[in-house]
N, CA, C and O atoms as a CHARMM CRD file, in Angstrom:
* protein
*
  256
    1    1 MET  N    198.48000   0.51400  68.76100 PROA 1      0.00000
    2    1 MET  CA   197.49500   0.32900  69.37600 PROA 1      0.00000
    3    1 MET  C    197.77000   0.06600  70.67900 PROA 1      0.00000
    4    1 MET  O    197.27100   0.72800  71.59000 PROA 1      0.00000
    5    2 LEU  N    198.61600  -0.95800  70.87600 PROA 2      0.00000
    6    2 LEU  CA   198.93800  -1.55000  72.62900 PROA 2      0.00000
    7    2 LEU  C    199.58600  -0.05100  73.62000 PROA 2      0.00000
    8    2 LEU  O    199.30300   0.31300  74.76100 PROA 2      0.00000
    9    3 LYS  N    200.46000   0.49300  72.67000 PROA 3      0.00000
   10    3 LYS  CA   200.68600   1.76900  73.51700 PROA 3      0.00000
   11    3 LYS  C    199.48500   3.14100  74.08300 PROA 3      0.00000
   12    3 LYS  O    199.57400   3.81100  75.11300 PROA 3      0.00000
   13    4 GLN  N    198.62300   3.20200  73.20500 PROA 4      0.00000
   14    4 GLN  CA   197.29700   3.56400  73.38100 PROA 4      0.00000
   15    4 GLN  C    196.92300   3.08900  74.39500 PROA 4      0.00000
   16    4 GLN  O    196.82000   3.77800  75.40900 PROA 4      0.00000
   17    5 GLN  N    196.54400   1.41700  74.36300 PROA 5      0.00000
   18    5 GLN  CA   195.58600   1.09800  75.65400 PROA 5      0.00000
   19    5 GLN  C    196.56800   1.12300  77.24700 PROA 5      0.00000
   20    5 GLN  O    196.25100   0.98700  78.42900 PROA 5      0.00000
   21    6 ASN  N    197.56500   1.31200  76.69200 PROA 6      0.00000
   22    6 ASN  CA   198.84200   1.53600  77.92300 PROA 6      0.00000
   23    6 ASN  C    198.51900   2.86900  78.83200 PROA 6      0.00000
   24    6 ASN  O    198.40000   2.89700  80.05700 PROA 6      0.00000
   25    7 ASN  N    198.41000   3.94800  77.92300 PROA 7      0.00000
   26    7 ASN  CA   198.57400   5.32500  78.25000 PROA 7      0.00000
   27    7 ASN  C    197.10200   5.74000  78.56700 PROA 7      0.00000
   28    7 ASN  O    196.94000   6.93600  78.81100 PROA 7      0.00000
   29    8 GLU  N    196.19700   5.07100  78.59400 PROA 8      0.00000
   30    8 GLU  CA   194.72500   5.21400  78.95900 PROA 8      0.00000
   31    8 GLU  C    194.90900   5.52900  80.94800 PROA 8      0.00000
   32    8 GLU  O    194.24100   6.40400  81.49800 PROA 8      0.00000
   33    9 SER  N    195.61700   4.89600  81.49900 PROA 9      0.00000
   34    9 SER  CA   195.42600   4.22900  82.54600 PROA 9      0.00000
   35    9 SER  C    197.08100   5.53000  83.34400 PROA 9      0.00000
   36    9 SER  O    197.22200   6.28100  84.30900 PROA 9      0.00000
   37   10 GLY  N    197.73600   5.16500  82.42700 PROA 10     0.00000
   38   10 GLY  CA   198.90500   6.39500  82.36300 PROA 10     0.00000
   39   10 GLY  C    199.96600   4.73300  83.11900 PROA 10     0.00000
   40   10 GLY  O    201.17300   4.91600  83.27400 PROA 10     0.00000
   41   11 ARG  N    199.53400   3.68500  83.39600 PROA 11     0.00000
   42   11 ARG  CA   200.59100   2.64200  83.80100 PROA 11     0.00000
   43   11 ARG  C    201.35200   1.89600  82.77500 PROA 11     0.00000
   44   11 ARG  O    201.22400   2.15500  81.57800 PROA 11     0.00000
   45   12 LYS  N    202.29200   0.79700  83.30700 PROA 12     0.00000
   46   12 LYS  CA   202.90800   0.60600  81.78200 PROA 12     0.00000
   47   12 LYS  C    202.14300  -0.59600  81.29700 PROA 12     0.00000
   48   12 LYS  O    202.11800  -0.93900  80.11500 PROA 12     0.00000
   49   13 TYR  N    201.50400  -1.23500  82.30500 PROA 13     0.00000
   50   13 TYR  CA   200.54800  -2.61100  82.13000 PROA 13     0.00000
   51   13 TYR  C    198.61800  -2.10700  82.25500 PROA 13     0.00000
   52   13 TYR  O    197.64200  -2.61400  82.80800 PROA 13     0.00000
   53   14 GLY  N    198.79800  -1.14700  81.59800 PROA 14     0.00000
   54   14 GLY  CA   197.30600  -0.66400  81.57300 PROA 14     0.00000
   55   14 GLY  C    196.39100  -1.93700  81.84900 PROA 14     0.00000
   56   14 GLY  O    195.91700  -2.39600  82.88700 PROA 14     0.00000
   57   15 TRP  N    196.32500  -2.34600  80.45900 PROA 15     0.00000
   58   15 TRP  CA   195.44700  -3.63200  80.25100 PROA 15     0.00000
   59   15 TRP  C    195.14000  -4.28000  81.50400 PROA 15     0.00000
   60   15 TRP  O    193.99100  -4.69000  81.67200 PROA 15     0.00000
   61   16 VAL  N    196.07300  -4.43900  82.47300 PROA 16     0.00000
   62   16 VAL  CA   195.33100  -4.84700  84.19000 PROA 16     0.00000
   63   16 VAL  C    194.21900  -4.67000  84.56900 PROA 16     0.00000
   64   16 VAL  O    193.34100  -5.51400  84.74500 PROA 16     0.00000
   65   17 ASP  N    194.17000  -3.15200  84.77400 PROA 17     0.00000
   66   17 ASP  CA   192.61300  -2.85500  85.18500 PROA 17     0.00000
   67   17 ASP  C    191.74200  -3.36200  84.19600 PROA 17     0.00000
   68   17 ASP  O    190.76200  -3.75600  84.82900 PROA 17     0.00000
   69   18 GLN  N    191.57000  -3.55700  83.07400 PROA 18     0.00000
   70   18 GLN  CA   190.36300  -3.89700  82.51500 PROA 18     0.00000
   71   18 GLN  C    190.00400  -5.35300  82.72800 PROA 18     0.00000
   72   18 GLN  O    188.87300  -5.80700  82.90000 PROA 18     0.00000
   73   19 TRP  N    191.24100  -6.06000  82.68400 PROA 19     0.00000
   74   19 TRP  CA   191.22100  -7.47600  83.03700 PROA 19     0.00000
   75   19 TRP  C    190.67600  -8.09900  84.31700 PROA 19     0.00000
   76   19 TRP  O    190.06200  -9.15800  84.44400 PROA 19     0.00000
   77   20 ALA  N    191.03900  -7.20100  85.24300 PROA 20     0.00000
   78   20 ALA  CA   190.50700  -7.03700  86.84500 PROA 20     0.00000
   79   20 ALA  C    189.01400  -6.36800  86.62200 PROA 20     0.00000
   80   20 ALA  O    188.47200  -6.56700  87.70900 PROA 20     0.00000
   81   21 LYS  N    188.19600  -5.77200  85.89400 PROA 21     0.00000
   82   21 LYS  CA   187.00100  -5.65600  86.16100 PROA 21     0.00000
   83   21 LYS  C    186.30900  -6.49700  85.51600 PROA 21     0.00000
   84   21 LYS  O    185.13800  -6.78900  85.75800 PROA 21     0.00000
   85   22 MET  N    187.40200  -7.19500  84.14100 PROA 22     0.00000
   86   22 MET  CA   186.19200  -8.45500  83.78000 PROA 22     0.00000
   87   22 MET  C    186.02800  -9.56600  84.46900 PROA 22     0.00000
   88   22 MET  O    185.08700 -10.33500  84.27700 PROA 22     0.00000
   89   23 THR  N    186.93900  -9.73700  85.33400 PROA 23     0.00000
   90   23 THR  CA   187.26300 -10.72200  86.21300 PROA 23     0.00000
   91   23 THR  C    186.22000 -10.91800  87.64900 PROA 23     0.00000
   92   23 THR  O    185.65900 -11.90900  88.11600 PROA 23     0.00000
   93   24 GLY  N    186.27500  -9.32200  88.11800 PROA 24     0.00000
   94   24 GLY  CA   185.06200  -9.23200  89.15500 PROA 24     0.00000
   95   24 GLY  C    183.52100  -9.50400  88.37000 PROA 24     0.00000
   96   24 GLY  O    182.56000 -10.09500  88.86300 PROA 24     0.00000
   97   25 GLU  N    183.62100  -8.82500  86.87700 PROA 25     0.00000
   98   25 GLU  CA   182.01800  -9.15600  86.44900 PROA 25     0.00000
   99   25 GLU  C    181.69300 -10.90800  86.76400 PROA 25     0.00000
  100   25 GLU  O    180.71900 -11.27800  87.41800 PROA 25     0.00000
  101   26 ARG  N    182.63600 -11.77800  86.20500 PROA 26     0.00000
  102   26 ARG  CA   182.87800 -12.47300  85.88500 PROA 26     0.00000
  103   26 ARG  C    182.41600 -13.45800  87.46400 PROA 26     0.00000
  104   26 ARG  O    181.66200 -14.43000  87.41500 PROA 26     0.00000
  105   27 ALA  N    182.86800 -13.09200  88.38300 PROA 27     0.00000
  106   27 ALA  CA   182.64500 -13.35200  89.41900 PROA 27     0.00000
  107   27 ALA  C    181.39000 -13.01100  90.17800 PROA 27     0.00000
  108   27 ALA  O    181.16700 -13.74500  91.14000 PROA 27     0.00000
  109   28 LYS  N    180.72700 -12.27300  89.99800 PROA 28     0.00000
  110   28 LYS  CA   179.08200 -11.95500  90.01300 PROA 28     0.00000
  111   28 LYS  C    178.24600 -13.16400  89.04500 PROA 28     0.00000
  112   28 LYS  O    177.31000 -13.83300  89.48200 PROA 28     0.00000
  113   29 ILE  N    178.74100 -13.26200  87.81000 PROA 29     0.00000
  114   29 ILE  CA   177.84400 -14.08400  87.44700 PROA 29     0.00000
  115   29 ILE  C    178.01100 -15.28300  87.39500 PROA 29     0.00000
  116   29 ILE  O    177.15100 -15.93000  86.79600 PROA 29     0.00000
  117   30 ASP  N    179.00300 -15.89700  87.91400 PROA 30     0.00000
  118   30 ASP  CA   178.98000 -17.60500  88.91600 PROA 30     0.00000
  119   30 ASP  C    178.49500 -17.43600  90.33700 PROA 30     0.00000
  120   30 ASP  O    177.92000 -18.43500  90.77000 PROA 30     0.00000
  121   31 ALA  N    178.60300 -16.23900  91.30800 PROA 31     0.00000
  122   31 ALA  CA   177.83300 -16.22800  92.67400 PROA 31     0.00000
  123   31 ALA  C    176.43700 -16.37900  91.95300 PROA 31     0.00000
  124   31 ALA  O    175.91400 -17.33500  92.52400 PROA 31     0.00000
  125   32 LYS  N    176.01700 -16.15200  91.48100 PROA 32     0.00000
  126   32 LYS  CA   174.38600 -15.57600  90.61600 PROA 32     0.00000
  127   32 LYS  C    174.00800 -17.20300  90.29900 PROA 32     0.00000
  128   32 LYS  O    173.16300 -17.92100  90.83300 PROA 32     0.00000
  129   33 VAL  N    174.72400 -17.41500  89.49500 PROA 33     0.00000
  130   33 VAL  CA   174.52700 -19.02600  88.96000 PROA 33     0.00000
  131   33 VAL  C    174.63800 -19.81700  90.32000 PROA 33     0.00000
  132   33 VAL  O    173.80800 -20.71600  90.45400 PROA 33     0.00000
  133   34 ASN  N    175.44600 -19.64200  91.24700 PROA 34     0.00000
  134   34 ASN  CA   175.57600 -20.67000  91.94400 PROA 34     0.00000
  135   34 ASN  C    174.56000 -19.90800  93.64700 PROA 34     0.00000
  136   34 ASN  O    174.44800 -20.44900  94.74700 PROA 34     0.00000
  137   35 ASN  N    174.12700 -18.83000  93.27600 PROA 35     0.00000
  138   35 ASN  CA   173.24200 -18.65700  94.62500 PROA 35     0.00000
  139   35 ASN  C    174.23500 -18.87100  95.92300 PROA 35     0.00000
  140   35 ASN  O    174.09900 -19.65900  96.85900 PROA 35     0.00000
  141   36 THR  N    175.51500 -17.69300  95.61400 PROA 36     0.00000
  142   36 THR  CA   176.73300 -17.29600  96.67400 PROA 36     0.00000
  143   36 THR  C    176.48100 -16.04200  96.81400 PROA 36     0.00000
  144   36 THR  O    175.40600 -15.46100  96.66900 PROA 36     0.00000
  145   37 TYR  N    177.63600 -15.57400  97.14100 PROA 37     0.00000
  146   37 TYR  CA   177.90100 -14.42400  97.03000 PROA 37     0.00000
  147   37 TYR  C    179.30000 -13.78200  96.80300 PROA 37     0.00000
  148   37 TYR  O    180.13900 -14.63200  96.50000 PROA 37     0.00000
  149   38 ILE  N    179.67600 -12.77900  96.85300 PROA 38     0.00000
  150   38 ILE  CA   181.25500 -12.47100  96.47300 PROA 38     0.00000
  151   38 ILE  C    181.56600 -11.35400  97.62700 PROA 38     0.00000
  152   38 ILE  O    180.87500 -10.41400  98.01700 PROA 38     0.00000
  153   39 ILE  N    182.92400 -11.82600  98.05000 PROA 39     0.00000
  154   39 ILE  CA   183.32000 -10.20300  99.03100 PROA 39     0.00000
  155   39 ILE  C    184.83100  -9.59900  98.30100 PROA 39     0.00000
  156   39 ILE  O    185.75700 -10.27800  97.85600 PROA 39     0.00000
  157   40 TYR  N    184.74300  -8.51900  98.34200 PROA 40     0.00000
  158   40 TYR  CA   185.33000  -7.77500  98.21000 PROA 40     0.00000
  159   40 TYR  C    185.42600  -5.88900  98.95000 PROA 40     0.00000
  160   40 TYR  O    184.60800  -5.44600  99.75700 PROA 40     0.00000
  161   41 ASP  N    186.37800  -5.26400  98.50200 PROA 41     0.00000
  162   41 ASP  CA   186.86900  -4.35900  99.11600 PROA 41     0.00000
  163   41 ASP  C    185.99900  -3.18400  98.75300 PROA 41     0.00000
  164   41 ASP  O    186.01000  -2.82800  97.57500 PROA 41     0.00000
  165   42 LYS  N    185.26700  -2.55700  99.59600 PROA 42     0.00000
  166   42 LYS  CA   184.60200  -0.78200  99.08200 PROA 42     0.00000
  167   42 LYS  C    184.79900  -0.08700 100.18900 PROA 42     0.00000
  168   42 LYS  O    184.57500  -0.45900 101.34100 PROA 42     0.00000
  169   43 ASN  N    185.31500   1.15500  99.74800 PROA 43     0.00000
  170   43 ASN  CA   185.77400   2.12600 100.89100 PROA 43     0.00000
  171   43 ASN  C    186.46200   1.41400 101.80800 PROA 43     0.00000
  172   43 ASN  O    185.68900   1.03000 102.68600 PROA 43     0.00000
  173   44 GLY  N    187.82300   0.99300 102.03200 PROA 44     0.00000
  174   44 GLY  CA   188.26400  -0.05900 102.84500 PROA 44     0.00000
  175   44 GLY  C    187.63400  -0.85500 104.10100 PROA 44     0.00000
  176   44 GLY  O    187.92000  -0.76600 105.29500 PROA 44     0.00000
  177   45 VAL  N    186.70400  -1.64600 103.45600 PROA 45     0.00000
  178   45 VAL  CA   185.92800  -2.34700 104.39500 PROA 45     0.00000
  179   45 VAL  C    185.34800  -3.60200 103.64300 PROA 45     0.00000
  180   45 VAL  O    184.63700  -3.37500 102.66400 PROA 45     0.00000
  181   46 LEU  N    185.59400  -4.95400 104.02500 PROA 46     0.00000
  182   46 LEU  CA   185.36000  -6.19400 103.06100 PROA 46     0.00000
  183   46 LEU  C    183.72100  -5.98700 103.16900 PROA 46     0.00000
  184   46 LEU  O    183.28100  -5.73600 104.29100 PROA 46     0.00000
  185   47 VAL  N    182.70800  -6.08700 101.95400 PROA 47     0.00000
  186   47 VAL  CA   181.89200  -6.79300 102.30300 PROA 47     0.00000
  187   47 VAL  C    181.15400  -7.49400 100.89100 PROA 47     0.00000
  188   47 VAL  O    181.42200  -7.34700  99.69900 PROA 47     0.00000
  189   48 LYS  N    180.04000  -8.37100 101.63400 PROA 48     0.00000
  190   48 LYS  CA   179.32300  -9.73200 100.84100 PROA 48     0.00000
  191   48 LYS  C    178.34700  -8.93400  99.95600 PROA 48     0.00000
  192   48 LYS  O    177.65700  -8.06500 100.48900 PROA 48     0.00000
  193   49 GLU  N    178.27400  -9.11400  98.98500 PROA 49     0.00000
  194   49 GLU  CA   177.02600  -8.86200  97.72200 PROA 49     0.00000
  195   49 GLU  C    176.29700  -9.90000  97.34400 PROA 49     0.00000
  196   49 GLU  O    176.85100 -10.74800  96.64500 PROA 49     0.00000
  197   50 TYR  N    175.25000 -10.02800  97.62300 PROA 50     0.00000
  198   50 TYR  CA   174.33300 -11.37300  97.21800 PROA 50     0.00000
  199   50 TYR  C    173.70300 -11.24500  95.65800 PROA 50     0.00000
  200   50 TYR  O    173.48800 -10.20200  95.04000 PROA 50     0.00000
  201   51 PRO  N    173.53600 -12.25300  95.33600 PROA 51     0.00000
  202   51 PRO  CA   172.86200 -11.76600  93.93400 PROA 51     0.00000
  203   51 PRO  C    171.70000 -11.12200  93.44700 PROA 51     0.00000
  204   51 PRO  O    171.43600 -10.94900  92.25700 PROA 51     0.00000
  205   52 ASN  N    170.78700 -10.65500  94.74400 PROA 52     0.00000
  206   52 ASN  CA   170.07100 -10.08100  94.62000 PROA 52     0.00000
  207   52 ASN  C    170.13700  -8.09700  94.42900 PROA 52     0.00000
  208   52 ASN  O    169.33500  -7.23700  94.06600 PROA 52     0.00000
  209   53 GLY  N    171.71200  -8.11500  94.96500 PROA 53     0.00000
  210   53 GLY  CA   172.03800  -6.70100  94.72400 PROA 53     0.00000
  211   53 GLY  C    172.45100  -6.89900  96.87000 PROA 53     0.00000
  212   53 GLY  O    173.30800  -6.14000  97.32200 PROA 53     0.00000
  213   54 GLU  N    172.03000  -7.51000  97.45900 PROA 54     0.00000
  214   54 GLU  CA   172.21400  -7.07300  98.96700 PROA 54     0.00000
  215   54 GLU  C    173.70900  -6.73900  99.70600 PROA 54     0.00000
  216   54 GLU  O    174.58800  -7.57200  99.92900 PROA 54     0.00000
  217   55 ILE  N    173.74500  -5.50600  99.97700 PROA 55     0.00000
  218   55 ILE  CA   175.58800  -5.73900 100.55800 PROA 55     0.00000
  219   55 ILE  C    175.36900  -5.38900 101.51500 PROA 55     0.00000
  220   55 ILE  O    174.52300  -4.56200 101.85600 PROA 55     0.00000
  221   56 ILE  N    176.68600  -6.42300 102.61000 PROA 56     0.00000
  222   56 ILE  CA   176.57700  -6.83600 103.97600 PROA 56     0.00000
  223   56 ILE  C    178.02500  -5.80200 104.25000 PROA 56     0.00000
  224   56 ILE  O    178.47400  -5.10700 103.33900 PROA 56     0.00000
  225   57 PRO  N    178.56500  -5.83400 105.45900 PROA 57     0.00000
  226   57 PRO  CA   179.61900  -6.19400 105.97000 PROA 57     0.00000
  227   57 PRO  C    180.06300  -7.63900 106.37400 PROA 57     0.00000
  228   57 PRO  O    179.32300  -8.46900 106.90100 PROA 57     0.00000
  229   58 PHE  N    181.41200  -7.82200 106.04400 PROA 58     0.00000
  230   58 PHE  CA   181.84900  -9.30100 106.18600 PROA 58     0.00000
  231   58 PHE  C    182.17000  -8.93000 107.58700 PROA 58     0.00000
  232   58 PHE  O    182.42200  -7.80000 108.00600 PROA 58     0.00000
  233   59 HSD  N    182.12500 -10.06900 108.26600 PROA 59     0.00000
  234   59 HSD  CA   182.67000 -10.14500 109.01500 PROA 59     0.00000
  235   59 HSD  C    183.68800 -11.82000 109.34100 PROA 59     0.00000
  236   59 HSD  O    183.10900 -12.89900 109.21900 PROA 59     0.00000
  237   60 ASN  N    184.95000 -11.76100 109.67900 PROA 60     0.00000
  238   60 ASN  CA   185.25000 -13.42800 109.22000 PROA 60     0.00000
  239   60 ASN  C    185.23900 -14.51600 110.40900 PROA 60     0.00000
  240   60 ASN  O    185.36400 -15.73600 110.30500 PROA 60     0.00000
  241   61 ALA  N    185.01600 -13.57100 111.81200 PROA 61     0.00000
  242   61 ALA  CA   185.24000 -14.60700 113.00300 PROA 61     0.00000
  243   61 ALA  C    183.66500 -15.38900 112.82000 PROA 61     0.00000
  244   61 ALA  O    182.60900 -14.79900 112.59000 PROA 61     0.00000
  245   62 GLY  N    183.79800 -16.44600 112.94300 PROA 62     0.00000
  246   62 GLY  CA   182.91500 -17.44800 113.25100 PROA 62     0.00000
  247   62 GLY  C    182.31900 -17.83500 111.95100 PROA 62     0.00000
  248   62 GLY  O    181.40400 -18.65600 111.88700 PROA 62     0.00000
  249   63 GLU  N    182.69400 -17.40400 111.18700 PROA 63     0.00000
  250   63 GLU  CA   182.62800 -18.25000 109.87200 PROA 63     0.00000
  251   63 GLU  C    183.13100 -19.08300 109.49500 PROA 63     0.00000
  252   63 GLU  O    184.15900 -19.28900 110.14000 PROA 63     0.00000
  253   64 SER  N    182.90300 -20.08400 108.36400 PROA 64     0.00000
  254   64 SER  CA   183.08300 -21.35800 107.82400 PROA 64     0.00000
  255   64 SER  C    183.81100 -21.43400 106.29000 PROA 64     0.00000
  256   64 SER  O    184.00200 -22.52400 105.75000 PROA 64     0.00000
């Protein structure tokens, strides 16, 4: 069973893909509960995603 999971992504540690996806989903849940946002890379640009689904570019200058 472990070999099958590793072959799905073609990597030795294919389970990392699923773990990263679950971590991102958990971050979205936490952001919604705490009314905050998450920051991630989308097409090479850092963006902030709010719980209401709004996505805006992230600019680090001047933010605390």
